[in-house]
BADRENDREN-548306 format. One record per residue: residue number from 1; residue in one letter; y, z, x of N, C-alpha, C in turn. Coordinates in pm, 1 decimal. Example, Ala and Ser with C-alpha at 12.3 -4.5 7.8 and 13.67 -1.06 7.14 Angstrom:
residues 2
+-----+----+----------+----------+----------+----------+----------+----------+----------+----------+----------+
!   i ! aa !      n.Y !      n.Z !      n.X !     ca.Y !     ca.Z !     ca.X !      c.Y !      c.Z !      c.X !
+-----+----+----------+----------+----------+----------+----------+----------+----------+----------+----------+
!   1 !  A !   -569.0 !    780.0 !   1319.0 !   -450.0 !    780.0 !   1230.0 !   -330.0 !    780.0 !   1320.0 !
!   2 !  S !   -225.0 !    708.0 !   1285.0 !   -106.0 !    714.0 !   1367.0 !      3.0 !    787.0 !   1290.0 !
+-----+----+----------+----------+----------+----------+----------+----------+----------+----------+----------+
***
This chain:
residues 179
+-----+----+----------+----------+----------+----------+----------+----------+----------+----------+----------+
!   i ! aa !      n.Y !      n.Z !      n.X !     ca.Y !     ca.Z !     ca.X !      c.Y !      c.Z !      c.X !
+-----+----+----------+----------+----------+----------+----------+----------+----------+----------+----------+
!   1 !  M !   1108.4 !   1663.1 !  -4657.5 !   1116.6 !   1680.4 !  -4513.2 !   1261.0 !   1658.8 !  -4470.4 !
!   2 !  K !   1310.8 !   1746.2 !  -4386.7 !   1447.7 !   1741.8 !  -4338.9 !   1458.5 !   1638.3 !  -4225.7 !
!   3 !  P !   1562.7 !   1552.3 !  -4224.3 !   1577.7 !   1454.3 !  -4117.7 !   1602.7 !   1523.2 !  -3983.9 !
!   4 !  A !   1562.7 !   1457.3 !  -3877.8 !   1581.3 !   1510.7 !  -3742.3 !   1729.8 !   1515.5 !  -3709.0 !
!   5 !  S !   1766.3 !   1614.4 !  -3634.3 !   1906.1 !   1627.2 !  -3592.9 !   1943.3 !   1512.3 !  -3500.1 !
!   6 !  P !   2066.5 !   1463.4 !  -3506.2 !   2109.5 !   1355.8 !  -3416.8 !   2097.8 !   1396.1 !  -3270.3 !
!   7 !  V !   2121.0 !   1522.9 !  -3239.1 !   2109.2 !   1569.0 !  -3100.5 !   1964.4 !   1557.2 !  -3053.5 !
!   8 !  L !   1870.0 !   1597.6 !  -3137.7 !   1728.9 !   1585.9 !  -3100.6 !   1687.7 !   1439.9 !  -3086.9 !
!   9 !  A !   1737.3 !   1354.8 !  -3173.1 !   1703.4 !   1212.3 !  -3165.7 !   1754.9 !   1152.0 !  -3035.4 !
!  10 !  V !   1878.0 !   1187.4 !  -2995.9 !   1934.3 !   1135.7 !  -2870.5 !   1854.5 !   1188.9 !  -2751.4 !
!  11 !  A !   1819.5 !   1316.7 !  -2754.8 !   1742.3 !   1375.8 !  -2645.6 !   1605.7 !   1308.6 !  -2633.9 !
!  12 !  A !   1540.3 !   1285.0 !  -2746.6 !   1410.0 !   1218.5 !  -2743.8 !   1422.3 !   1077.2 !  -2687.7 !
!  13 !  F !   1528.4 !   1006.0 !  -2726.3 !   1550.5 !    870.9 !  -2674.7 !   1573.4 !    874.2 !  -2524.1 !
!  14 !  A !   1654.0 !    969.7 !  -2477.3 !   1683.2 !    979.5 !  -2334.0 !   1556.8 !   1007.6 !  -2254.8 !
!  15 !  L !   1473.4 !   1097.1 !  -2306.1 !   1347.8 !   1126.9 !  -2237.8 !   1256.2 !   1005.6 !  -2233.9 !
!  16 !  S !   1244.9 !    933.7 !  -2343.3 !   1157.7 !    816.9 !  -2344.6 !   1214.6 !    706.4 !  -2257.8 !
!  17 !  A !   1345.5 !    689.6 !  -2253.4 !   1407.0 !    588.0 !  -2167.0 !   1385.3 !    623.7 !  -2021.6 !
!  18 !  G !   1395.5 !    752.8 !  -1988.1 !   1370.7 !    795.1 !  -1850.0 !   1228.2 !    767.0 !  -1808.8 !
!  19 !  A !   1133.8 !    789.4 !  -1898.2 !    994.1 !    761.9 !  -1866.2 !    973.1 !    612.6 !  -1847.9 !
!  20 !  A !   1039.9 !    531.8 !  -1929.7 !   1024.6 !    387.7 !  -1918.4 !   1084.1 !    337.3 !  -1787.5 !
!  21 !  L !   1187.1 !    407.0 !  -1735.1 !   1250.4 !    364.3 !  -1612.3 !   1176.3 !    411.3 !  -1487.9 !
!  22 !  A !   1078.1 !    501.0 !  -1501.7 !    999.3 !    544.6 !  -1387.1 !    937.8 !    421.7 !  -1322.8 !
!  23 !  E !    943.5 !    418.8 !  -1192.4 !    899.3 !    301.8 !  -1119.2 !    810.4 !    345.1 !  -1004.1 !
!  24 !  L !    703.1 !    272.9 !   -980.7 !    615.7 !    300.7 !   -868.5 !    692.4 !    275.8 !   -738.8 !
!  25 !  T !    694.1 !    374.6 !   -651.0 !    761.2 !    361.9 !   -522.4 !    664.3 !    395.1 !   -410.3 !
!  26 !  L !    683.8 !    331.8 !   -295.8 !    601.5 !    353.1 !   -176.7 !    695.0 !    382.8 !    -60.4 !
!  27 !  T !    672.3 !    495.6 !      8.5 !    757.1 !    536.3 !    120.4 !    670.5 !    583.5 !    236.5 !
!  28 !  S !    735.7 !    602.4 !    350.7 !    669.3 !    655.7 !    468.8 !    767.3 !    742.6 !    545.5 !
!  29 !  P !    723.0 !    856.5 !    598.8 !    814.0 !    938.4 !    678.8 !    846.5 !    874.7 !    814.3 !
!  30 !  A !    767.3 !    776.7 !    857.7 !    786.3 !    715.0 !    989.2 !    852.4 !    577.8 !    983.1 !
!  31 !  M !    865.7 !    520.0 !    862.8 !    918.2 !    383.8 !    850.6 !   1009.3 !    376.3 !    729.4 !
!  32 !  T !   1108.4 !    287.7 !    738.2 !   1191.9 !    259.5 !    622.6 !   1179.2 !    112.1 !    589.3 !
!  33 !  D !   1196.9 !     78.6 !    464.1 !   1190.1 !    -59.8 !    421.9 !   1293.9 !   -140.3 !    500.3 !
!  34 !  G !   1251.3 !   -247.3 !    564.6 !   1339.5 !   -328.7 !    646.8 !   1349.0 !   -281.3 !    790.7 !
!  35 !  G !   1286.1 !   -167.4 !    821.7 !   1289.7 !   -112.3 !    956.6 !   1180.7 !   -170.9 !   1046.3 !
!  36 !  T !   1155.4 !   -101.8 !   1155.3 !   1058.8 !   -146.2 !   1256.2 !    932.7 !    -61.1 !   1251.1 !
!  37 !  L !    818.2 !   -125.0 !   1266.9 !    690.2 !    -54.1 !   1271.1 !    684.6 !     30.9 !   1397.9 !
!  38 !  P !    654.4 !    158.7 !   1387.7 !    645.3 !    245.0 !   1505.4 !    526.8 !    207.3 !   1595.8 !
!  39 !  D !    538.8 !    239.8 !   1724.3 !    431.1 !    210.6 !   1820.2 !    298.6 !    275.1 !   1781.0 !
!  40 !  A !    304.3 !    387.3 !   1711.4 !    180.4 !    454.9 !   1669.5 !     96.0 !    366.0 !   1578.4 !
!  41 !  Q !    158.8 !    270.0 !   1509.6 !     86.9 !    183.8 !   1416.2 !     58.0 !     45.2 !   1475.5 !
!  42 !  V !     87.3 !     24.2 !   1602.3 !     62.1 !   -103.1 !   1670.5 !    -81.2 !   -104.0 !   1722.9 !
!  43 !  F !   -143.2 !   -222.3 !   1719.1 !   -281.5 !   -241.2 !   1766.6 !   -291.6 !   -202.8 !   1914.1 !
!  44 !  N !   -411.5 !   -171.0 !   1958.9 !   -435.0 !   -135.3 !   2098.3 !   -538.3 !   -230.1 !   2159.0 !
!  45 !  S !   -505.3 !   -359.4 !   2158.1 !   -589.6 !   -464.6 !   2215.4 !   -511.8 !   -594.9 !   2205.5 !
!  46 !  F !   -570.5 !   -704.5 !   2247.5 !   -505.7 !   -836.0 !   2241.8 !   -370.8 !   -836.1 !   2313.7 !
!  47 !  G !   -353.3 !   -750.0 !   2413.3 !   -227.4 !   -741.7 !   2486.1 !   -129.9 !   -640.6 !   2430.3 !
!  48 !  C !   -162.5 !   -577.0 !   2320.8 !    -76.8 !   -473.3 !   2261.8 !   -128.0 !   -336.3 !   2303.9 !
!  49 !  T !    -38.2 !   -240.0 !   2315.9 !    -76.9 !   -105.8 !   2361.9 !    -20.0 !      1.6 !   2270.1 !
!  50 !  G !    -55.4 !     -3.9 !   2144.9 !     -8.6 !     95.9 !   2049.3 !   -114.2 !    200.0 !   2019.9 !
!  51 !  G !    -80.8 !    288.3 !   1928.3 !   -172.6 !    395.4 !   1889.6 !   -279.2 !    352.6 !   1791.0 !
!  52 !  N !   -257.3 !    239.2 !   1721.5 !   -350.7 !    186.5 !   1621.1 !   -392.1 !    290.2 !   1517.6 !
!  53 !  R !   -294.8 !    370.1 !   1471.3 !   -321.0 !    469.2 !   1367.0 !   -258.9 !    421.0 !   1236.5 !
!  54 !  S !   -333.2 !    437.1 !   1129.8 !   -276.3 !    404.5 !    998.8 !   -156.7 !    496.0 !    974.0 !
!  55 !  P !    -52.3 !    443.4 !    908.7 !     69.1 !    523.4 !    889.4 !     56.0 !    625.0 !    776.7 !
!  56 !  A !    139.4 !    726.3 !    784.2 !    154.4 !    817.9 !    671.4 !    229.5 !    742.8 !    561.8 !
!  57 !  L !    178.6 !    749.6 !    440.8 !    239.6 !    683.6 !    326.1 !    240.3 !    780.6 !    208.5 !
!  58 !  A !    339.6 !    767.6 !    121.9 !    347.6 !    850.4 !      1.0 !    397.7 !    762.8 !   -112.8 !
!  59 !  W !    357.9 !    798.9 !   -234.9 !    401.0 !    721.9 !   -351.3 !    419.1 !    812.2 !   -471.5 !
!  60 !  S !    497.1 !    758.1 !   -565.7 !    522.2 !    829.5 !   -691.2 !    555.0 !    726.5 !   -798.3 !
!  61 !  G !    559.4 !    773.6 !   -923.2 !    597.9 !    687.2 !  -1034.3 !    485.9 !    602.1 !  -1089.4 !
!  62 !  A !    362.3 !    646.9 !  -1075.9 !    249.9 !    570.0 !  -1130.0 !    261.2 !    558.2 !  -1281.3 !
!  63 !  P !    235.6 !    439.1 !  -1333.8 !    242.6 !    423.9 !  -1479.0 !    125.8 !    492.8 !  -1548.7 !
!  64 !  E !    146.7 !    523.3 !  -1675.8 !     40.9 !    581.2 !  -1757.2 !    -78.1 !    485.7 !  -1756.6 !
!  65 !  G !   -196.9 !    540.3 !  -1747.8 !   -317.8 !    458.6 !  -1747.7 !   -369.7 !    424.3 !  -1609.3 !
!  66 !  T !   -299.2 !    469.3 !  -1503.8 !   -346.5 !    443.7 !  -1367.5 !   -475.4 !    520.8 !  -1343.6 !
!  67 !  K !   -580.2 !    447.7 !  -1302.4 !   -710.4 !    510.2 !  -1274.8 !   -743.7 !    508.9 !  -1125.7 !
!  68 !  S !   -679.2 !    421.1 !  -1049.5 !   -700.2 !    414.2 !   -904.7 !   -587.0 !    333.3 !   -843.4 !
!  69 !  Y !   -585.6 !    329.2 !   -710.2 !   -487.7 !    248.9 !   -637.8 !   -558.9 !    156.4 !   -539.9 !
!  70 !  I !   -492.4 !     45.4 !   -512.7 !   -528.2 !    -43.0 !   -402.4 !   -410.4 !    -39.0 !   -306.1 !
!  71 !  L !   -439.0 !    -31.6 !   -176.5 !   -337.1 !    -33.5 !    -72.8 !   -370.5 !   -145.1 !     25.0 !
!  72 !  T !   -270.1 !   -225.6 !     61.7 !   -292.5 !   -332.7 !    158.3 !   -179.7 !   -335.2 !    261.4 !
!  73 !  M !   -211.6 !   -390.4 !    377.7 !   -113.5 !   -423.4 !    480.3 !   -139.6 !   -567.5 !    519.5 !
!  74 !  F !    -37.5 !   -651.9 !    505.3 !    -53.8 !   -795.5 !    525.6 !     60.8 !   -850.0 !    610.3 !
!  75 !  D !     28.5 !   -940.3 !    702.4 !    127.7 !  -1009.0 !    785.0 !    135.8 !  -1153.9 !    738.5 !
!  76 !  P !    239.2 !  -1190.0 !    661.0 !    250.0 !  -1327.8 !    613.2 !    294.1 !  -1425.5 !    722.0 !
!  77 !  D !    337.3 !  -1373.6 !    838.2 !    389.7 !  -1457.7 !    944.7 !    287.2 !  -1491.3 !   1053.0 !
!  78 !  A !    165.5 !  -1441.0 !   1041.7 !     63.1 !  -1469.1 !   1142.0 !     40.1 !  -1620.2 !   1151.4 !
!  79 !  P !     21.0 !  -1672.0 !   1272.4 !      6.2 !  -1816.4 !   1290.2 !   -134.8 !  -1866.3 !   1256.7 !
!  80 !  T !   -176.8 !  -1839.3 !   1134.3 !   -312.3 !  -1876.4 !   1093.5 !   -314.3 !  -1976.5 !    978.5 !
!  81 !  G !   -202.3 !  -1995.7 !    913.2 !   -197.8 !  -2077.5 !    793.1 !   -226.0 !  -1997.5 !    667.9 !
!  82 !  S !   -277.0 !  -1874.8 !    684.8 !   -308.3 !  -1791.3 !    568.8 !   -270.5 !  -1644.8 !    588.7 !
!  83 !  G !   -188.1 !  -1614.8 !    687.9 !   -149.0 !  -1476.7 !    712.5 !   -260.6 !  -1396.9 !    777.8 !
!  84 !  W !   -244.4 !  -1265.4 !    780.4 !   -342.3 !  -1177.1 !    845.6 !   -349.3 !  -1045.4 !    769.0 !
!  85 !  W !   -470.7 !  -1010.6 !    724.4 !   -494.9 !   -882.8 !    655.5 !   -523.0 !   -776.2 !    760.5 !
!  86 !  H !   -435.0 !   -676.1 !    767.2 !   -448.0 !   -568.0 !    864.0 !   -518.4 !   -444.6 !    806.9 !
!  87 !  W !   -513.9 !   -431.3 !    673.5 !   -573.1 !   -310.8 !    614.0 !   -585.2 !   -331.4 !    465.4 !
!  88 !  T !   -698.5 !   -295.7 !    409.8 !   -715.1 !   -291.9 !    264.9 !   -794.6 !   -167.1 !    229.6 !
!  89 !  V !   -749.0 !    -98.7 !    127.1 !   -819.4 !     19.8 !     76.3 !   -821.3 !      8.4 !    -75.6 !
!  90 !  V !   -939.3 !     16.9 !   -133.1 !   -952.3 !     11.5 !   -279.2 !  -1005.3 !    144.9 !   -330.9 !
!  91 !  N !   -987.3 !    165.6 !   -459.5 !  -1040.5 !    282.7 !   -530.2 !   -989.3 !    416.7 !   -476.6 !
!  92 !  I !   -862.7 !    416.6 !   -435.3 !   -798.3 !    543.2 !   -401.7 !   -781.4 !    617.0 !   -534.4 !
!  93 !  P !   -829.2 !    740.5 !   -544.7 !   -822.1 !    812.2 !   -673.2 !   -679.2 !    822.9 !   -727.4 !
!  94 !  A !   -667.1 !    819.0 !   -858.4 !   -536.5 !    820.8 !   -925.9 !   -457.1 !    947.9 !   -898.8 !
!  95 !  D !   -523.4 !   1057.5 !   -866.1 !   -449.4 !   1181.6 !   -841.1 !   -400.5 !   1191.6 !   -696.1 !
!  96 !  T !   -425.0 !   1090.0 !   -615.1 !   -377.1 !   1086.4 !   -477.2 !   -233.5 !   1034.5 !   -476.7 !
!  97 !  T !   -146.4 !   1100.6 !   -401.9 !     -6.9 !   1056.8 !   -393.6 !     39.2 !   1036.1 !   -249.9 !
!  98 !  D !    -52.0 !   1052.1 !   -154.4 !    -14.4 !   1025.8 !    -15.5 !   -137.9 !   1014.1 !     72.9 !
!  99 !  L !   -117.2 !    954.4 !    188.2 !   -217.8 !    947.8 !    294.0 !   -150.4 !    994.5 !    421.8 !
! 100 !  A !   -218.7 !   1077.1 !    498.7 !   -165.5 !   1125.3 !    625.6 !   -178.2 !   1016.7 !    732.0 !
! 101 !  E !    -94.6 !   1025.0 !    834.7 !   -109.9 !    933.1 !    947.0 !   -251.1 !    947.7 !   1003.8 !
! 102 !  G !   -314.6 !    836.8 !   1033.4 !   -449.5 !    839.3 !   1088.8 !   -557.9 !    861.3 !    985.2 !
! 103 !  A !   -527.4 !    846.5 !    857.1 !   -628.2 !    868.9 !    751.8 !   -744.8 !    771.1 !    763.3 !
! 104 !  S !   -720.2 !    651.7 !    813.9 !   -827.1 !    553.7 !    832.0 !   -902.5 !    585.4 !    959.7 !
! 105 !  P !  -1033.3 !    595.8 !    956.2 !  -1120.9 !    584.0 !    841.3 !  -1169.8 !    716.7 !    785.3 !
! 106 !  A !  -1161.2 !    823.7 !    863.2 !  -1233.6 !    946.4 !    829.1 !  -1163.6 !   1037.6 !    729.0 !
! 107 !  A !  -1034.6 !   1023.0 !    708.6 !   -963.0 !   1118.8 !    623.6 !   -913.5 !   1056.7 !    493.4 !
! 108 !  L !   -974.4 !    948.7 !    449.5 !   -937.8 !    890.6 !    320.1 !   -995.5 !    976.3 !    208.0 !
! 109 !  P !   -933.8 !    974.7 !     90.5 !   -986.8 !   1053.3 !    -21.0 !  -1127.0 !   1005.7 !    -61.0 !
! 110 !  A !  -1206.7 !   1096.5 !   -113.5 !  -1341.1 !   1062.6 !   -160.1 !  -1333.6 !    948.0 !   -260.2 !
! 111 !  G !  -1417.9 !    849.7 !   -242.4 !  -1423.5 !    734.7 !   -332.1 !  -1346.6 !    614.3 !   -282.3 !
! 112 !  A !  -1248.6 !    634.8 !   -192.5 !  -1171.0 !    523.3 !   -138.5 !  -1258.4 !    442.2 !    -43.3 !
! 113 !  V !  -1242.4 !    310.6 !    -46.0 !  -1323.5 !    220.0 !     35.7 !  -1231.1 !    124.3 !    110.3 !
! 114 !  E !  -1246.7 !    118.2 !    243.2 !  -1170.9 !     22.4 !    322.3 !  -1247.4 !   -109.7 !    327.2 !
! 115 !  G !  -1174.9 !   -219.3 !    306.1 !  -1234.0 !   -351.5 !    311.8 !  -1223.7 !   -410.9 !    451.9 !
! 116 !  R !  -1286.9 !   -526.0 !    467.1 !  -1288.9 !   -597.0 !    594.9 !  -1151.7 !   -659.8 !    620.3 !
! 117 !  T !  -1097.8 !   -637.5 !    738.4 !   -970.3 !   -697.5 !    776.9 !   -996.8 !   -829.1 !    849.2 !
! 118 !  D !   -889.7 !   -896.6 !    888.2 !   -905.5 !  -1019.7 !    965.0 !   -943.7 !   -992.7 !   1109.9 !
! 119 !  F !   -950.6 !   -866.8 !   1149.0 !  -1007.6 !   -832.3 !   1279.2 !  -1160.6 !   -837.8 !   1272.7 !
! 120 !  G !  -1216.7 !   -844.4 !   1150.9 !  -1360.3 !   -861.0 !   1133.9 !  -1435.9 !   -738.1 !   1088.8 !
! 121 !  A !  -1368.6 !   -625.9 !   1072.5 !  -1436.4 !   -502.3 !   1032.2 !  -1346.0 !   -423.2 !    938.8 !
! 122 !  P !  -1404.6 !   -331.0 !    861.9 !  -1322.5 !   -244.2 !    777.0 !  -1239.4 !   -148.1 !    861.8 !
! 123 !  G !  -1130.0 !   -102.7 !    807.0 !  -1045.7 !     -3.9 !    873.4 !   -910.6 !    -60.7 !    909.3 !
! 124 !  Y !   -821.2 !     28.6 !    946.5 !   -685.5 !    -10.3 !    983.2 !   -685.6 !    -84.8 !   1116.0 !
! 125 !  G !   -611.8 !   -194.5 !   1121.7 !   -588.0 !   -268.5 !   1244.8 !   -438.3 !   -292.5 !   1256.2 !
! 126 !  G !   -376.9 !   -236.9 !   1355.5 !   -232.1 !   -241.4 !   1368.2 !   -175.0 !   -377.3 !   1401.7 !
! 127 !  A !    -43.2 !   -382.1 !   1406.1 !     30.2 !   -505.0 !   1434.6 !     10.7 !   -547.9 !   1579.2 !
! 128 !  C !      2.0 !   -678.9 !   1599.9 !     -3.1 !   -734.2 !   1734.7 !     29.6 !   -883.1 !   1728.1 !
! 129 !  P !    157.1 !   -914.0 !   1700.0 !    194.7 !  -1055.0 !   1692.1 !    191.2 !  -1118.1 !   1831.2 !
! 130 !  P !    187.0 !  -1250.8 !   1838.6 !    188.3 !  -1316.2 !   1969.5 !    312.6 !  -1279.0 !   2050.0 !
! 131 !  A !    296.2 !  -1259.6 !   2179.3 !    408.8 !  -1228.6 !   2266.7 !    510.3 !  -1342.6 !   2261.6 !
! 132 !  G !    637.0 !  -1306.6 !   2251.9 !    743.7 !  -1404.8 !   2250.6 !    774.6 !  -1463.5 !   2114.5 !
! 133 !  A !    690.4 !  -1439.9 !   2016.7 !    715.5 !  -1490.5 !   1881.0 !    826.1 !  -1407.9 !   1815.4 !
! 134 !  A !    888.6 !  -1465.3 !   1715.9 !    984.5 !  -1388.8 !   1637.1 !    912.2 !  -1270.0 !   1574.2 !
! 135 !  P !    981.2 !  -1158.6 !   1552.5 !    914.2 !  -1044.3 !   1489.4 !    847.1 !  -1084.3 !   1357.8 !
! 136 !  H !    729.4 !  -1030.0 !   1335.7 !    653.6 !  -1055.0 !   1212.4 !    686.3 !   -947.1 !   1110.0 !
! 137 !  R !    668.1 !   -982.8 !    982.2 !    682.4 !   -886.7 !    872.3 !    544.6 !   -827.0 !    841.8 !
! 138 !  Y !    541.8 !   -698.6 !    820.9 !    419.2 !   -628.6 !    782.1 !    446.8 !   -565.0 !    646.7 !
! 139 !  V !    376.5 !   -613.9 !    545.4 !    401.9 !   -574.5 !    408.1 !    292.4 !   -477.0 !    363.2 !
! 140 !  F !    332.0 !   -353.3 !    340.6 !    242.8 !   -253.8 !    282.6 !    262.4 !   -262.3 !    132.0 !
! 141 !  S !    155.3 !   -282.7 !     57.9 !    164.0 !   -293.1 !    -88.0 !     70.5 !   -192.4 !   -152.0 !
! 142 !  L !    119.6 !   -127.1 !   -254.4 !     41.4 !    -31.8 !   -332.5 !     33.8 !    -83.7 !   -474.7 !
! 143 !  Y !    -85.3 !    -84.2 !   -530.2 !   -108.6 !   -134.7 !   -666.0 !   -170.4 !    -23.8 !   -749.6 !
! 144 !  A !   -109.2 !      7.1 !   -863.5 !   -163.3 !    103.6 !   -959.8 !   -258.9 !     26.1 !  -1050.6 !
! 145 !  M !   -385.1 !     64.8 !  -1049.5 !   -489.1 !    -10.7 !  -1118.8 !   -535.8 !     58.6 !  -1246.7 !
! 146 !  P !   -571.6 !    -20.6 !  -1349.7 !   -619.1 !     37.1 !  -1474.9 !   -763.3 !     86.7 !  -1467.3 !
! 147 !  D !   -830.0 !     60.4 !  -1356.1 !   -968.8 !    102.8 !  -1337.3 !  -1000.3 !     97.5 !  -1188.4 !
! 148 !  T !  -1120.5 !    135.1 !  -1149.4 !  -1165.6 !    111.3 !  -1013.0 !  -1211.8 !    -34.2 !  -1005.0 !
! 149 !  V !  -1229.1 !    -83.6 !   -883.2 !  -1271.9 !   -222.3 !   -866.0 !  -1409.0 !   -225.3 !   -798.3 !
! 150 !  P !  -1491.1 !   -326.5 !   -830.6 !  -1628.6 !   -331.4 !   -779.4 !  -1637.3 !   -396.4 !   -641.2 !
! 151 !  L !  -1569.0 !   -338.0 !   -541.8 !  -1568.9 !   -393.7 !   -407.0 !  -1623.6 !   -291.9 !   -308.8 !
! 152 !  D !  -1680.7 !   -343.6 !   -199.9 !  -1731.7 !   -255.6 !    -95.3 !  -1663.8 !   -289.8 !     37.3 !
! 153 !  S !  -1711.9 !   -233.0 !    146.2 !  -1647.4 !   -249.5 !    276.4 !  -1657.1 !   -391.8 !    330.6 !
! 154 !  G !  -1735.6 !   -477.4 !    269.5 !  -1744.0 !   -616.3 !    310.8 !  -1641.8 !   -705.5 !    242.9 !
! 155 !  A !  -1562.1 !   -650.6 !    151.6 !  -1465.8 !   -731.0 !     76.5 !  -1354.6 !   -781.5 !    167.7 !
! 156 !  S !  -1323.1 !   -909.1 !    154.6 !  -1214.0 !   -968.9 !    232.5 !  -1079.8 !   -929.3 !    173.4 !
! 157 !  G !   -975.0 !   -947.7 !    252.0 !   -840.7 !   -922.7 !    202.4 !   -807.4 !  -1009.9 !     82.5 !
! 158 !  A !   -853.3 !  -1134.5 !     84.8 !   -827.2 !  -1224.6 !    -28.0 !   -892.7 !  -1173.1 !   -156.1 !
! 159 !  M !  -1013.6 !  -1120.0 !   -145.2 !  -1081.6 !  -1066.5 !   -263.3 !  -1009.0 !   -942.3 !   -315.1 !
! 160 !  V !   -966.1 !   -855.8 !   -223.8 !   -888.8 !   -738.4 !   -263.8 !   -759.8 !   -783.2 !   -332.9 !
! 161 !  G !   -693.1 !   -883.3 !   -276.1 !   -571.3 !   -936.4 !   -335.4 !   -594.1 !   -992.9 !   -474.1 !
! 162 !  F !   -710.1 !  -1056.3 !   -494.7 !   -744.0 !  -1108.5 !   -627.0 !   -748.7 !   -995.6 !   -729.3 !
! 163 !  Y !   -818.8 !   -887.4 !   -696.6 !   -827.0 !   -774.4 !   -789.9 !   -691.9 !   -707.2 !   -809.3 !
! 164 !  A !   -608.7 !   -703.3 !   -703.9 !   -476.0 !   -642.0 !   -714.6 !   -389.1 !   -715.8 !   -816.4 !
! 165 !  G !   -422.1 !   -840.3 !   -844.3 !   -347.8 !   -916.4 !   -943.6 !   -355.0 !   -856.7 !  -1082.9 !
! 166 !  G !   -448.7 !   -765.3 !  -1108.0 !   -460.8 !   -699.8 !  -1237.0 !   -390.3 !   -565.9 !  -1243.4 !
! 167 !  A !   -299.5 !   -540.1 !  -1150.0 !   -232.9 !   -409.9 !  -1141.6 !   -139.5 !   -383.2 !  -1259.1 !
! 168 !  L !   -126.2 !   -256.6 !  -1291.7 !    -29.8 !   -210.9 !  -1391.7 !    112.1 !   -212.8 !  -1334.8 !
! 169 !  A !    122.5 !   -186.9 !  -1204.0 !    250.8 !   -184.7 !  -1133.8 !    222.9 !   -195.3 !   -985.5 !
! 170 !  S !    323.8 !   -232.5 !   -908.5 !    307.9 !   -238.9 !   -763.8 !    438.1 !   -200.1 !   -695.3 !
! 171 !  A !    425.0 !   -162.7 !   -567.9 !    539.8 !   -127.8 !   -485.6 !    511.7 !   -176.8 !   -344.5 !
! 172 !  T !    617.9 !   -212.7 !   -271.0 !    599.8 !   -258.6 !   -134.3 !    693.9 !   -187.3 !    -39.5 !
! 173 !  L !    654.0 !   -186.4 !     84.6 !    732.9 !   -136.1 !    196.1 !    713.9 !   -237.8 !    307.5 !
! 174 !  T !    821.0 !   -305.3 !    349.2 !    810.0 !   -410.6 !    449.9 !    882.0 !   -367.9 !    577.4 !
! 175 !  V !    810.8 !   -378.5 !    690.0 !    867.8 !   -347.6 !    821.4 !    842.2 !   -468.1 !    912.8 !
! 176 !  T !    908.3 !   -468.5 !   1027.4 !    888.3 !   -577.4 !   1122.4 !    841.6 !   -523.8 !   1255.6 !
! 177 !  Y !    781.4 !   -614.0 !   1334.4 !    742.0 !   -577.9 !   1470.6 !    729.5 !   -706.0 !   1550.3 !
! 178 !  G !    783.4 !   -704.0 !   1671.4 !    771.0 !   -816.3 !   1763.8 !    752.7 !   -764.3 !   1904.4 !
! 179 !  R !    708.6 !   -854.0 !   1991.5 !    693.8 !   -816.2 !   2133.0 !    722.5 !   -934.3 !   2223.1 !
+-----+----+----------+----------+----------+----------+----------+----------+----------+----------+----------+
***
């Protein structure tokens, strides 16, 4: 057997290194990491007057073996002692790479399940920090999962977070909002 050409060996190494460097990323056409949450994604109650629509999100760079995704929105600054879960979605199919604005609840991909938020029901609940408080951080996290998870619409954010701990990879997008 003839040895591989050095050029082919270098090319193969470069391709494999590029694949290893692929990284799960999470973006939004309406928000940038470190930016401000748009009014369309702000809650429409508790003194807030936003659109309460889930944001458009897109992702790429899923690792090999991804079978589903978990998506969460969490406010670590809520004055509760344990933060505030604004949105959880489990079992987003692996071939999904984006969600349109307002996808919650009716336009999610087949098989995706929204969990119970700290508002008390499944579905997206927008930002609404206390008036006069420093702006809160809203962390959107995407988790590439090796399988689907056995959760339904009654699952708490903490339970979703527990399962997300088994992710193959994760990505975050953090924005702020205050009033």
